[in-house]
N, C-alpha and C positions, 0 to 999 in steps of 0.2 A: 825504404821509408826515409833511410838518411840521403839516399840521393834525390828523392822529392823535396826534402825540405831544403837541401843545399840548392837545388836548381832554383826551387820557388824564392828563396832569400837572395839569391844572385841576380835575378830577373828584377824582384823587386829593387834590390841596389842600383842595377843598370839604370833603372827608371829614374830613381831618384838622382842620382849623379847626373844624368843627362838634363834632367829639369834643373837641378842647381846650377849648372853650367849654363844652360839658357838664360836663366833668371839672372845670374851675375854678368853675362854679357849685356842683356837688355837694360839693366840697372846701372851698368858702367855708361853705356850710350847714352842714356838719358843725364846721367850726371854731365859728361862731356858736352852735350849739346847745351844744358843749361849753363854750364860755364862759358861756351863760346858765345852764347847770347849775352852774357851778363859782359864778357870781355869787350865785345863789339860795342855795346851800350858806353861803356866806361872810356873806350877809345873815342867815340864820337863826342862825349862831353868833353874830354881833354881837347880835342882839334876845335871845339866851339869856342873854347875858352881864349885859345891862343890866336884864332882869327880877329883881325880888326875889320869890322864890317863898314867902316868909314872910310877906309882905304880901298886899295885894290885887292878884292878878294879872290878874284880868278889867280893872279900871281902868287898869292900866298898860299892857295890850295895847291898849286902846281909845286911850289918849292916843298911841300909836306912829303912828297913822294921820296925825296931825298931822306928823309928820317925814319923810314919803315927798313925793317931789316931784311924783308923778302919779296918778292913781288907778286905776293898772293892777296896782299891788301891793296884795295882801290877806293879813292873817295870821289865823289860826285857832288857837286853843288847844283841845286835845281831851285828856280825860282818858283813862286807860290802858283805860277799859272803851267808848271810842269816843263819848262823849257829849260835844258840843261845849259848851266853857265861854264861848268868848268869840270874837266874829268882827268883824274892824274893818269890813266891809261890810253884816253882818247884825245888825240891832237883836234882833230876836226870835229869839235863838240856840234858845229851848227848843221852837220849830217845827222846827229842823233835824233831819234823820234822821240816825241813828246812822253815825259814820263809820270803824267799827270794819273794815268790809271793803272799804274804799277800798285801793287797791294801796299808794299810797306810805305809808299808816297802816300797812299791815301790815308792810312792808319795814322802816320805822323801828322798829316793835316787836320784829322779829327780828334786825335788822343795826345798828339806831341812825341808819340814813338810809335814805329812799325817794324815789323821782321817778317821775312819770307825766305822760303828756299824754292829755288827752280833753277833751269837753265838758261844761262845767258845767250841771248842771240847775238851779241857783239862780240862775245870772246868764245861762244861754243863750249861753254864749262858748265857744270853743275855748280851754282854759286849759294851764297848764304848772303841775305841783304839786311841790314838794318839802317833805319832812317830816324833822324829827329828834326824837330823843328829848330830853329837857330835861334841864339837869344837875341836876336834884333826882330824876330818875326816875319822877316822877308825872305829867307830861303829855308829850303829843306837840305840838310846836310845827310849824305848817304854814306855808308860803308859797305863793301862787298869783301868776301873771302872765300877762297875755293872751299867747298863743303866736303872734298874727297879726304881731306886730312883727318876727319872723324872716323870715316869707314876704314882708313889704313891703320888708324891706331887699333881699331877692334880687329882686323885681320891679323896684328901682331900680337894681341892678346890671346889669339887661338891656339897656338902652338903650346903656350904656357897652361892655357886651359885644358888642352888634351894631356900633357904631362902630368898636371896635378890629378887628371881625372884617372890616368892609367895606375899611378901610385896608390889613390885610394880605393880603386877597384881591387887592384891586388890584395892590399892589406885587408880590405872587408872581406874577399873571398875566403882568405885564410882564418880569418876569425869566423866566418860562417861555417866552415868546415870543423873546427872545434866545437863551436856551439850546438853544432848538428850532431856530432859524436857524443857530447854530453846528455843530449835528450835520448838519442835513439838507443845508446848503450843500456841504460836501465830496463828501457821497455824489451830490449832483446832478451836481457835477463830475465824478466817476467815471461815472456815467451817460451824461452828455453825451460824454465822451471815448470810451466804448466803442461808443456810436453812431457817432460820426465814423471810428472804424477803418476801413481799407480791407482789401483780400484778404490783405495781407502781414501783419496782426496785430502790427506793429511800433510803430505810432504813439502807444500810449497813453501820456501824459505825466500827471503828477498832482504839485502841490505839496503840502509837508507841513502838516499841521494841527496844532492843539495836543491832538488826542486821539489817542493811542496806538493805541488800537482800530482807529479808521478808517484810521490810516497803515498798519497790519497789513493791511486789506481792500485798501488801496491797493496795496500791495506784491504782496500775493498775486495781484490782479488783473493787475499788469505782467507777474507771471511766467508766468501764464496765457495772457496774450495774446502773450508772446514765445515759448511751446512750442506756441501753437495750429496754426501753420503747420506745425512738425515733426509733430504728431498727425495732421492731415489728410494730410500726406504719407504718413505709415506707413498710415493706413486706405486710401488709394489704392493703395499697394503691396501690402497685404493683399487688397484687391479684385482686382488684377491677377493675384495669386497664386493667388488662388481661380478665377477665370476660366480660367487656364493648367491649373491642376488638372483642372478640369472638362472642357476641351479635350482634355487629354492622357488624361484616363480615358475619355472617349468615344473617343478613337482607339484605346486600348489594347484597349478592349472590341470594338471594329468590327473589329479584326483578327481575333481568333480566330472572331466570328461569320462573318465573311466566308469564312474558310477552311471552316468547316463547312458553311456553306450550299454552296459549291462542290463538296466531296466528296458532299453529300447528292444534289445535282443529278447529279452524276456517275453516282451509283450508281441514281437513279430513270431515266438514261437508257438503262440497260444497257450501257454501256460497260465495266462491271466485271464481264463474265460469269465471268471466272476466280475461282474461290475465294478463291485467295492473293490476287490484287488487292484483291477485296471487303474481305477481313480487314485488308488494309494500309489501304484508306481508313477501315474504321472504328476502326482503331487510331490513325490520325491525327485523325479526329474526337473521340475519346477523349481524346487528348494536347491538343488545343485547348479542349476542354470543362474539362479540368483546370487549365489555363491561366486560363482565364475564372474558373473558381471561386477559385482563388488570388487573382485580382487583384482580386474582388469582397471576398474575406475581407480583404485587406490595406487596401482602401479603407475598410471598416467599422473596422477596427482603428484607423487613423488619426483617422478621425471620432470614434470614442469618446474618443480620447486627446487631440483636441483639443477637446471639450466641456467648457464650463465647470463643468457639473454632474457632470461625471464621477466615479464612485465605482469604489474598487478593493476586490476582496474580499480583505482582508489577511489571511494565514495564516502560519503558521510552516512554512517549508521548511527542509530539510537539503540544503546545498549538494551533498554526494558523490551524493544521489540525482539532485538536478536535473541535474546533468552528467552523470551516466550515462544519463539518458533522452535527452539533446540527442545525445549521442555515438552511441548507438543508431540515432537519426533518419537519420545521415549513414553511417553503417558501410557500407552497401552501396554507396552512390554513392562512397565514398572507396576501397573494396575494388576497384571496378571500374577504377580509375584508377591504382591502384598505390600510393596517397598513405598514408603513415603517419602516425598521430596519436599524440602524446606529450601525457599529463596530468599535471598536478600539482595536488591540490586538498586545500585543508586542511579537515577535518571540524568544520563549525559550520552554526549555523543563522541564518536570516534571516527577516526580517516582510517580506511583499511579496505583491502578487498572483500566484498561481501561474502564470496563461496569460501575463501580460506577461514573467514570467522566462522562461518556455518560449519565446515570441517572441524575446526579446533573445539568448539562449543560440544559439537555431536558426539565427536570420538571420546572426549572426557566423559561425557554425561552417560553415553552408552557403555563403555567400559565399567562405570559406577554401578549400572544396572545389572550387568553381566555377570561380575565378579562380587555382587552382593549377595547377602544370604535371604531366604524367603523372610518376609516380614521386615526387612531390615529398613536402614534410613540414609537419606541422602541430603547433604547440605551443600548448596551451591551458592557463591557470593561473588559479586561484581562489584569492585569499588573504583571510585576516582582518586588517584594520588598524584596531584601536581600534573605532569604531562603522562603519566602511566595509568594504564587500564589493568587492573589486578584481578584475575579470576581465580577463584578458588573452589575446587570440588572435592567434599569429604565424603566417605561412605563408611558403612558397617561391615564392609565385606570380609572376605578372607584373608586379604593381605599379601603382601609381597615378601619372600624370604629376601634377607640382607644381601645374600650374596647374587642375588637376581635384580637387586635393584639398580645398579649400574648397567645393566644390559637390557632392560625393558624397552629403551628408545630404539634398539637396533632392528633392523629389518626382518620380520619372519621369525622374530624370537618370541618364545611363550614360555611362561611359567608353567601353565598346565596345558599341554598341548590338546590332551583329549577334552576338556572341557570347553577350551577356546574354539576347536573345530565343530563340536557338538552344538555350541551355540551360534555358529555361522561366522565366527572369526576369521580375518584375513592375516593377523600377525603384522599388519601395516599401520593400525591405527595410532599407536603412539609413535610410531616412526614419522608419520605425518605429522602429529603434532609438534614433533622436534623440529620438522623442515621449516614449518611455518614460523615457529618462535624464532628461529635462525634467519628466516627471511626478513623478519623486522628487527633483527638485532637486539631480541629481548631474552628472557630466561625463563626455564622451567624447572622445578625440584619437585621432589616427591619424598614425602616421609610416611613410613608403613610400618606396621607389626602385624606377623602373622597371627590371624583369629581376632583381629580387633579392626581392621580395616586401613585404608590408604588415604591421603590427602595429597593432591595435585596442586601446585599453586606456580600459576603464569603471569607474568610481568611483561607488558608490551609497552612501549611509548608510542601511542598511538591517539591518546586522549585529547580532546579539545578542550579549551580552557571553558570554565563555565561563564 
């Protein structure tokens, strides 16, 4: 990791220094070019002030060649029609071509000042040309200078630029090495500590470093290591629950299958010659088949609710209609046992999955009937409270012992196993209720006393505003 950081840093540093050097050369060239143009303009204005245009300007201009310090400067005097009058470098000016189409001359005629850079046909060199209109308005005064001096100056800067580049690169590379070590060393310590951790995941230790970001990583890793054991224990517990679930499901399915097989074998053996006995056996087979069907349906319902990708078909449901449908499903069973059902339902709508709500209502009401006494009573109430739907089911049944109240929502848990199986229970009803409540992030609580009855209260945040 340190090598990767260092390599990346050096690459970026190299690009930055190259770009910086290039920009410095370009800026220097621009400054020199601008300064050169300004100097040429100033020189032309100075010569223009020195010339006496009422006298022999040709001779005066030729005399100016003695004032220059080098041979790179060249003055040319041009009439307004482009004819060259005098040139400090060319004696036979009558042989020079007309300069009217030269860019600097055209610009000087138009605006009073012109400038251009090109190769001189007369001297065979790359030249810079500046021209102004004379103060008497009859001539164009032009100055030319060798432009190669600018390039030579830039070339002179290149060795110095490379030297500064090398020094900066070396110094920055050393700093990059130190910086990368300061980052990677704490991370290596974290990695080493994680490798040394034993099975209890509690030995992770790390000293603080100057970088808060790395300290955050270390603190997070410390918390993760401390929580790892609890996480693994939870996974192991969930694994045991799943194993128990499959074991219980297999046992619960095996019981009705065994009963059905036994009755079928009795029918095949001819022992049930009497039509009444045969009908009794067939009725029992049907009952066991229904029990097996209910068990499979409940298992599938729990499986769907536990699935992380489970999706609900959310629709608008009217609570009055939902409760009436659920009460009609238990009406016959309640009437056969002389149980009176009292209902109180506020008329409002909820947003939920219809099948899930039917399972929720039906399971609570069915249990209230199954575990009630002959001639008992049931009170069911559906209320609207803010965004909550509150469902309360109270019965006068056998009640639930205090030691069992914390386990009744477990899968296949039965307080009275014999009574539950006799009445066709699968042992999954309240587990389904709990799963549905969790699906909607709600709450369910039970209050019960043996011999007096039980009260279940469900609160779900699914109610629509009135």
